[in-house]
N, C-alpha and C positions, 0 to 999 in steps of 0.2 A: 504493501500500499503506499510506501514510502517514495517508490519512484514518481508518483504522481506529485507528491509535495516538492520534490526537487523540480519537476517539470514546470510547476506554478511558481518556483522561486526564480525562474530566469532572469524576470525584470525588476527583482527586488533591489532597492538602494541601500548600499553599504552602510549609510549614516542610521539606517533604521536599526539595524542590528547592533550597531555600535553603541547606541543609548542603552541596551540592557546590560551587555556584556562587555567589559573593557578588556585592555591589552593585558591588565594584570591577571584577569580571570582566566583569559585564554591560555596564559603562561603558567597557569597553576599545576600544572601535571609534573610530576617527580619522576625519578627513576630512568628507566630506559627511553621513555618517551621524550624526554629533554634533549636527546641525542638526535632526534628526527627533525625535519623542517615542518613548518606549520602545513604545508601541503601533503606532506606524507603522513602526519598526525591525521589530518582531515580524511584521507583515504582509510586509514586504519580504524579511525572511528566510525566511518560509513559501513564498513565492512561488519563491526561489531552491533551497530543499528540494525542491519538487515538480519543479522543472527538472532538478537532478541525479537525481531517483529516476526520472524518464521517460528521462534518458539512459542510466540504468542498464537499463532495461526495454528500450529500443532495442538495446543492445550485447547482451543477453541473446538476444534476437530474432535478431540477426545471427550470433551464436556458437553458435546451437543447431545449426547445420547440421554443425559440425564436432566439436561436444561434447557428451556426454550431458546432460541436465538436473540430474541430481544431481550432476555434476561442478560444474556453474555456480553450483549452489546452495551447494555446498561452498565456492566462491571467494566467494560473497556473504556467508555467515555468518562467514568469517574475518575479514572487513573489519568487520563489526559487532560479534564477540567482541572484537576489538582496542581500538575505542573505548570499548566500555563498560568494559573492565578498566582502561582509562587512566582514566576518569572515576571508577570506584568504588574504586581502589587505594588511597588515603588512609585510607579507612574500610571496607576489605574485610571484615574480620571482622563489623562491624555489618552490612554488606549482606547476608551470608552467612545471617543469622537469618531464619527464616521459621517460623510456626506451621502453614503448610498446604502442606507440600511435595508432598502428592498434587495438590493444586488447581494449584500452580505447575508441576508435570509435566505436567498436562493442558491448562493454557493454552498452554506453551510447544510442545508437541506439536501442538497445534491450530494456532499461528501458522506452524509447521514444515512441516506439511500444506498450509496454504495457499499458502505460498511456492512448493512443489513443484508443486500444482495450477496457480498462476497462470503459472510459468515454462512448464509444459507448453502451455497456452493461448497464451502469447506465441510459442512455436516453431512453432504450426502455424495459428493465424489471425491477422487484421489487428490490428496495434498498438492503434488507437483502438478497435476493436471488444472486444478483451479489457479494455482499462482502462475503458471504458463499462459492461461487464457487472461488472466489480470494485466499481463504485460503488452496486451493489445492497446491499452489505454494511451499511450504516448503516440501512436499511429492515429487513435481518433482525434487526440488532441490537433495533430498538424491538419487533419481534414476539417474538423470544426472551426480552427482558428482561420483557415481558408474562407470558409463559407459564412462566418459571421464577424470576423475582424479585418477581413481583406488581406490577411497575410500571404505573401507568395508561397506557392505550391510547387510548381515546375514539374516536368514530366518524369525526372529521378525521385523526387520526394513522393510524387502520385505512385510511381511503380514500386516504391518500397512499402507504401502503405497497402496497396493492393497484394503484394506478395506476403505482407504480414498477415492480413487478413485471409488469404489462402491458407497459411500456417494453421490459423485459428479453426478453419475448417478441417484441416487434417486432424486437429485434437478432436473436434466435436463430433465430425462424420455423419452430419445430419441424413437420414433416410437409410443408413447402415443399422445391421445388427448391433454394433458397438456404441450406436448413438444411446446417450443419457441425456433426458429432456433437463435434467438439472444442471447440466453445463452451461445453459444458457444465463444461469445466474451470475457466474463470474464476468461474463460478456457484459450482462446488464450493469454489473459493478463498474467495469472498465468505462462504459458509455457514461456513467454517473460521475466518474472520477474525471473524466474528459470535460464535462459541462463545469465541474467545479474549477478545473484548471484554467478553463479559457475565461470564464467570470473573473477569477484571481488575476489573469493577466491584465484584463481590461482595468481593474480597479488598482493595478500596480503603480499607475503613475499619480493617484492621489492618496492612496491609503498607505498607511504603515503595515510592514509585514505583520508587528504584533497585533495591530487591531483586527487584521483578517484573521490570525490565528486564535486571538482570543474570541471571537464571535463565533468560529468554527466548533470551539469546544464548549462555549457556553449553549449554543443552539443545540448541539449535539447532545449535552448533558440534559436540557430541558426536554428535549423530545424523547429521549429515551426513559425520562422519569414518568412522562405521560403514558407510555405504552407498557412500562414493566409491570403495573399494578394488575393488569389483566393476563400477564403470564408469570406470575410470580411463583417462584417454589423455594421454600424455605431450605436452605442448604443445611445438611447435617455439620455437626462441628468438623467432622474429619475433612470435609471439602473446603471450609473456610481457607486454610491456608493455600489450597490449590487456586481458589478463585483470586486471592490476593496476588498470588503469582502471577497469574493471567494478566490481571490489572498491572501489576509492577513490570512484566516485562515489555507489555505495550508502553507504558510510561518511559520506560529507560530507553526503549528503541526510539520512540518521538524525540526526547531529549537528545539523545546521541545524532538524531537527523540534524537538530537545530546547531548543537555543537559542531558538526562536521561543517556546516554551511558558513560557520564563524572563522574555520581554519583554512578552507580551501575554496576554489571558485567552483561554481555548479557545473561548468563545463569538464571539470576534471572528475567531479563526483556522480554525474548522471549515469555513466556505464557501471558504476559500483552496485546500482540499484539491481541490476541483473543478478548479482551473487544471490538473491534470495531463491532464484530458481535452483541452484546448488544445495542450499539449506533445506529448502522445502523437499527435494527429492531425498534427500539422505534422510531427513527425519521420516517422510513416509515409508522408505524401506527399513528403517530400524524399528519404528515404534508400530506401524500399522500393516506391515508386510505387503507394501504396495511397489509394485515394480511396472513403471511404464513401459507400454509395448512401442515397437519401432515407430509407427505412425505418430504417436505421441511425441516420442523424442524428435522425431525429424520436424513435425510441427513447431515444438518449442524453439528449437534452433532457427527456424526461418522466423519466427515471432522476435526472437531477440537480435538476429541479424539485420533485420528490417529497422528494427528501433534504433540499433546502434548507428545504421546508415543514416538514418533520419537524423538522430543527434550529431552525426559529422557534418551534416549539410548545413544544419543550423549554425553549429560553432564556427564553421568555414564562412557563413555569410556574416556572421557577427565581426570575424576578424577582418574581413575585406571591408 
């Protein structure tokens, strides 16, 4: 899910980030990490972020047999709301200011819907398959940004988008015996995240990154609180530590994404988001005994290669 956050952060202003964490905070690491450059620490931090978020996804899949998806989404958003509140608390009044409350609501509902759709997918199909289908989102972002924001597409980028969508079809295989209708949910999540990212990109010229991030956490937490009473399951004491770990992994992963963005450029970090495919495949095999077939692997490679090529075209155009 963090690849989407990276995509939406492309146009963020460095001064927005600097007002929350200063250079002294960024240099607070000790030991071996101090021997690395800021960019190298950023890459390493992003790898750990993908690891923790993949751990959260695996725990959601494991817990989905005992708890409703809306309950797990609520647990997830509590963690995110907590960390965002801690980060913005010193300047909460400034962070709350927005000129586009309707768009903030729309983008936050998009990412909330994406989380619900993705968690449904995790509960019903293989972990690696759901993660691979979610990687279609950067390709959809390029397509939606062309249609709504007038961003350039070009035949190379369009060809990459089509190749990536073909890869998604190889994973889903509609009309064949291997088709699982629940594989539509990660694709729906990818579409919702694409809408979220495009709205974020539109707001980037006038809204602080922390304002957008705060409203995402706040509206998601409120929305999940509205739904959770209808799907409530009182967890036994034995499950409390597991649910806290689920929220903790998601919170740590989200924080590390932010931390990485302070240390290295988005253009450097974006490809690292695809490491979630490796972690998801490993967790799927070790925990759930899921071994992707040849077509799923081929489709995942096509989606990843297409996404990386679109990223390469975007960063090349920015440099020129």
